[in-house]
Every structure is written in structure tokens, then in C-alpha cells.
C-alpha positions as a Markdown table, in Angstrom:
| # | Residue | x | y | z |
|---|---|---|---|---|
| 1 | Met | 78.1 | 86.3 | 168.7 |
| 2 | Lys | 77.9 | 89.8 | 168.4 |
| 3 | Lys | 79.2 | 90.4 | 165.1 |
| 4 | Tyr | 76.7 | 87.5 | 163.7 |
| 5 | Leu | 73.6 | 89.4 | 165.6 |
| 6 | Gln | 75.0 | 92.5 | 163.3 |
| 7 | Leu | 74.7 | 90.5 | 160.0 |
| 8 | Leu | 71.4 | 89.1 | 160.4 |
| 9 | Ser | 70.1 | 92.2 | 161.9 |
| 10 | Leu | 71.4 | 93.9 | 158.4 |
| 11 | Ala | 70.8 | 91.3 | 155.9 |
| 12 | Val | 66.9 | 91.2 | 157.4 |
| 13 | Ala | 67.1 | 95.1 | 157.1 |
| 14 | Leu | 67.8 | 94.6 | 153.6 |
| 15 | Cys | 65.1 | 92.4 | 152.9 |
| 16 | Ile | 62.2 | 94.3 | 154.4 |
| 17 | Thr | 63.8 | 97.8 | 152.3 |
| 18 | Trp | 63.3 | 95.8 | 149.3 |
| 19 | Ala | 60.7 | 94.3 | 149.5 |
| 20 | Val | 58.9 | 97.6 | 150.3 |
| 21 | Leu | 60.8 | 99.2 | 147.4 |
| 22 | Thr | 59.5 | 96.3 | 145.0 |
| 23 | Gly | 56.2 | 96.5 | 147.1 |
| 24 | Gln | 55.9 | 100.1 | 145.9 |
| 25 | Thr | 56.7 | 100.0 | 142.6 |
| 26 | Phe | 54.8 | 96.8 | 141.3 |
| 27 | Lys | 52.4 | 98.2 | 138.5 |
| 28 | Arg | 49.5 | 96.2 | 138.3 |
| 29 | Glu | 47.4 | 96.3 | 134.7 |
| 30 | Thr | 43.9 | 98.1 | 134.9 |
| 31 | Arg | 42.4 | 95.2 | 132.5 |
| 32 | Ile | 38.7 | 96.8 | 131.7 |
| 33 | Pro | 36.3 | 94.4 | 130.8 |
| 34 | Lys | 34.9 | 94.4 | 127.6 |
| 35 | Asp | 32.3 | 96.1 | 126.3 |
| 36 | Asn | 29.4 | 93.5 | 126.1 |
| 37 | Val | 30.5 | 92.5 | 129.1 |
| 38 | Leu | 30.0 | 96.4 | 131.0 |
| 39 | Asn | 26.4 | 96.4 | 128.8 |
| 40 | Gln | 25.0 | 93.4 | 130.4 |
| 41 | Ala | 26.2 | 94.2 | 133.9 |
| 42 | Arg | 24.4 | 97.9 | 133.2 |
| 43 | Glu | 21.3 | 95.8 | 131.8 |
| 44 | Met | 21.1 | 93.8 | 135.0 |
| 45 | Thr | 21.6 | 97.7 | 137.0 |
| 46 | Val | 18.7 | 98.9 | 134.8 |
| 47 | Gln | 16.3 | 95.9 | 135.5 |
| 48 | Val | 17.4 | 96.3 | 139.4 |
| 49 | Phe | 16.1 | 100.2 | 139.3 |
| 50 | Phe | 12.9 | 99.4 | 137.1 |
| 51 | Asn | 11.6 | 97.0 | 139.0 |
| 52 | Leu | 12.4 | 98.4 | 142.1 |
| 53 | Lys | 10.7 | 101.9 | 140.5 |
| 54 | Asn | 7.1 | 99.5 | 139.9 |
| 55 | Gly | 7.3 | 98.4 | 143.7 |
| 56 | Glu | 8.5 | 94.5 | 142.0 |
| 57 | Ser | 10.5 | 93.7 | 145.6 |
| 58 | Glu | 9.4 | 90.2 | 145.4 |
| 59 | Lys | 10.2 | 89.7 | 141.5 |
| 60 | Leu | 13.5 | 91.7 | 142.6 |
| 61 | Ala | 14.6 | 90.1 | 145.4 |
| 62 | Lys | 14.0 | 86.4 | 144.0 |
| 63 | Trp | 16.7 | 87.6 | 141.4 |
| 64 | Ile | 19.2 | 89.0 | 143.7 |
| 65 | Val | 19.2 | 85.3 | 145.2 |
| 66 | Glu | 19.0 | 83.6 | 142.5 |
| 67 | Gln | 22.3 | 85.9 | 141.8 |
| 68 | Ile | 24.4 | 85.4 | 144.4 |
| 69 | Gly | 23.1 | 83.2 | 146.6 |
| 70 | Tyr | 23.5 | 80.5 | 144.0 |
| 71 | Thr | 25.0 | 77.9 | 146.1 |
| 72 | Trp | 22.4 | 78.1 | 149.1 |
| 73 | Asp | 20.2 | 75.4 | 149.9 |
| 74 | Ala | 16.1 | 76.3 | 149.5 |
| 75 | Ser | 15.6 | 77.1 | 152.9 |
| 76 | Ser | 18.2 | 79.6 | 152.8 |
| 77 | Lys | 17.1 | 80.8 | 149.7 |
| 78 | Val | 13.4 | 81.6 | 151.3 |
| 79 | Thr | 14.9 | 83.1 | 154.2 |
| 80 | Gln | 17.0 | 85.7 | 152.3 |
| 81 | Thr | 14.3 | 86.2 | 149.7 |
| 82 | Asn | 11.8 | 87.1 | 152.4 |
| 83 | Asp | 15.3 | 89.2 | 153.8 |
| 84 | Phe | 15.8 | 91.1 | 150.8 |
| 85 | Lys | 12.0 | 91.6 | 149.8 |
| 86 | Ser | 11.0 | 93.3 | 153.3 |
| 87 | Lys | 14.3 | 95.9 | 153.3 |
| 88 | Leu | 13.5 | 97.1 | 149.8 |
| 89 | Asp | 9.7 | 97.2 | 150.7 |
| 90 | Val | 11.3 | 99.3 | 153.4 |
| 91 | Ile | 13.3 | 101.8 | 150.8 |
| 92 | Leu | 9.4 | 102.3 | 148.9 |
| 93 | Leu | 7.5 | 103.4 | 151.8 |
| 94 | Asp | 6.6 | 106.7 | 151.8 |
| 95 | Pro | 8.1 | 109.2 | 153.9 |
| 96 | Pro | 7.8 | 109.3 | 157.5 |
| 97 | Ala | 7.6 | 105.8 | 157.6 |
| 98 | Ser | 11.0 | 105.7 | 155.4 |
| 99 | Pro | 13.3 | 108.2 | 154.8 |
| 100 | Tyr | 13.2 | 107.7 | 151.1 |
| 101 | Gly | 9.9 | 106.3 | 149.1 |
| 102 | Lys | 9.1 | 106.6 | 145.6 |
| 103 | Leu | 12.2 | 105.7 | 143.4 |
| 104 | Asp | 12.3 | 108.5 | 140.7 |
| 105 | Lys | 15.4 | 108.4 | 139.0 |
| 106 | Tyr | 18.9 | 107.4 | 139.3 |
| 107 | Asp | 22.9 | 108.0 | 138.3 |
| 108 | Leu | 25.9 | 106.0 | 137.7 |
| 109 | Ile | 28.7 | 107.7 | 140.2 |
| 110 | Asp | 31.5 | 105.3 | 139.4 |
| 111 | Glu | 32.2 | 102.2 | 137.1 |
| 112 | Ser | 35.6 | 100.6 | 138.9 |
| 113 | Tyr | 37.5 | 97.5 | 137.7 |
| 114 | Leu | 40.3 | 95.1 | 140.1 |
| 115 | Pro | 44.0 | 95.7 | 138.9 |
| 116 | Gly | 45.1 | 93.2 | 137.6 |
| 117 | Ser | 41.5 | 91.6 | 136.5 |
| 118 | Asp | 39.2 | 91.8 | 133.8 |
| 119 | Arg | 36.9 | 89.8 | 135.2 |
| 120 | Tyr | 35.6 | 91.2 | 138.5 |
| 121 | Phe | 34.3 | 94.9 | 138.7 |
| 122 | Arg | 32.0 | 97.3 | 140.4 |
| 123 | Met | 29.6 | 99.8 | 139.5 |
| 124 | Ser | 27.9 | 102.3 | 142.4 |
| 125 | Tyr | 24.6 | 104.0 | 141.9 |
| 126 | Ile | 22.8 | 106.8 | 143.5 |
| 127 | Ser | 19.1 | 106.5 | 143.5 |
| 128 | Tyr | 16.8 | 109.5 | 144.4 |
| 129 | His | 14.1 | 109.4 | 146.0 |
| 130 | Gln | 10.7 | 111.0 | 147.3 |
| 131 | Gly | 12.6 | 111.8 | 150.5 |
| 132 | Ala | 16.4 | 111.0 | 150.5 |
| 133 | Pro | 19.1 | 109.7 | 147.9 |
| 134 | Leu | 20.6 | 106.0 | 148.5 |
| 135 | Ile | 24.0 | 104.2 | 147.4 |
| 136 | Trp | 23.9 | 101.5 | 145.8 |
| 137 | Glu | 27.0 | 99.3 | 145.0 |
| 138 | Phe | 26.9 | 95.8 | 142.7 |
| 139 | Arg | 29.8 | 93.7 | 141.9 |
| 140 | Phe | 30.1 | 91.7 | 139.1 |
| 141 | Tyr | 32.0 | 88.4 | 138.4 |
| 142 | Val | 32.3 | 87.1 | 134.4 |
| 143 | Lys | 32.3 | 83.6 | 134.7 |
| 144 | Pro | 34.7 | 81.1 | 132.5 |
| 145 | Asp | 32.2 | 81.1 | 130.0 |
| 146 | Gly | 31.4 | 84.5 | 130.1 |
| 147 | Ile | 28.1 | 84.8 | 131.6 |
| 148 | Val | 28.6 | 87.7 | 134.0 |
| 149 | Thr | 26.6 | 87.5 | 137.1 |
| 150 | Leu | 25.8 | 89.8 | 140.0 |
| 151 | Asn | 28.5 | 89.2 | 142.6 |
| 152 | Asn | 27.0 | 91.0 | 145.7 |
| 153 | Ile | 24.9 | 94.0 | 146.4 |
| 154 | Thr | 24.7 | 96.9 | 148.6 |
| 155 | Trp | 22.7 | 99.7 | 149.4 |
| 156 | Thr | 23.4 | 102.7 | 152.1 |
| 157 | Glu | 22.4 | 105.5 | 153.2 |
| 158 | Asp | 25.3 | 107.2 | 153.6 |
| 159 | Asp | 26.4 | 110.6 | 152.5 |
| 160 | Pro | 28.0 | 110.0 | 148.8 |
| 161 | Phe | 30.7 | 112.6 | 149.2 |
| 162 | Glu | 31.7 | 110.4 | 152.2 |
| 163 | Tyr | 31.2 | 107.2 | 150.2 |
| 164 | Leu | 33.0 | 108.2 | 147.3 |
| 165 | Ser | 36.2 | 109.0 | 149.5 |
| 166 | Thr | 36.2 | 105.8 | 151.4 |
| 167 | Asn | 39.9 | 103.8 | 150.7 |
| 168 | Glu | 37.9 | 101.3 | 149.1 |
| 169 | Met | 36.5 | 104.0 | 146.6 |
| 170 | Leu | 39.7 | 105.4 | 146.1 |
| 171 | Leu | 41.8 | 102.3 | 145.8 |
| 172 | Pro | 41.6 | 101.9 | 142.0 |
| 173 | Leu | 41.9 | 105.6 | 141.4 |
| 174 | Trp | 45.6 | 105.0 | 142.9 |
| 175 | His | 46.1 | 102.1 | 140.7 |
| 176 | Gln | 45.3 | 104.2 | 137.3 |
| 177 | Lys | 48.2 | 106.6 | 138.6 |
| 178 | Gln | 50.9 | 104.1 | 139.3 |
């Protein structure tokens, strides 16, 4: 019985070692989406910032909900549109009512691709406002018919250097070095 347990322990240890070694050496190919796909996504972000700069929070909120909430029922769409509109309106309030205020300009600070896929990717921007900057993250999905859609949008007041040093932001760099 003792010899059986030793052999079983050795077999389990070998399996774990093999799994760890192959998991560390597996290289996922970074497949960059086609230029026309990236350009469609960039055009969407340009329109987002254009609408924000012009104070068109309702138009922007409706577009966001149309993109990410395509499966929501009518009631949820109305609720979410109002929620996005109010959050965008707060961003645009002049300081001290909001730490941000009017949008001045924006820059692309990161564009990364999901390893092994050319149909899901992320673009991160920093927007400069009257009072403080905001970090924006847009995640895009390319549907089977080639149409680019916004899959998720978030913004945060995190420090840009801290944001760019999170594990999630560094993961694509790690995959590129493999």
C-alpha cells in the first residue's frame, strides 16, 4: 500500500510539473485586427469625444446603450440611457461641481489585442478636461459579418500611470514577449 501511494504521488507530481511547464511555454499568437476594423473603432471613439465635447450627453448615452445593450428590454434601455446620460452630465459640470468640466482634448494611450484573437480588442484614451483628466477604456468586438461594435465602455479617475501598470494592462505586453 505504501509503495502504491508513493507511485501515485510521483505520478501526480509529474502531471502537475508537465502542466506547469507546458503552460509556461505555450505561445499565443498576437493577431492584430485588420486596419479597416481598427479604423472603424477609432472613428467610433472620435465620435464619442466629439459628442462629449459638444455636450451631447443624451445622444452619446443612446448610442452607448444601442451598442452594448442590444439584448436589453425596452425598460432596461431607458433606465441605462438615463444612467449614462446623468453620469456624462456630471463629468461635464464645471468645477467645483465636478472635478472635470469641459473637454479640451484626448489622446490614445494604449491599443491592445486579446492574444489569439483578432476580433476582440481594447483602446484606452486619456481625456483632458478643465479640471482633471479621465481614463477611458473601449472594448470592441468584430461580429462574424465584419461589423465592429462597442462591447464595453468604462471611464475612471485613476491615476494614468497606476492604470497603465495594472496586471490587465500589462498582460498583452507579456504575451508579446513570449
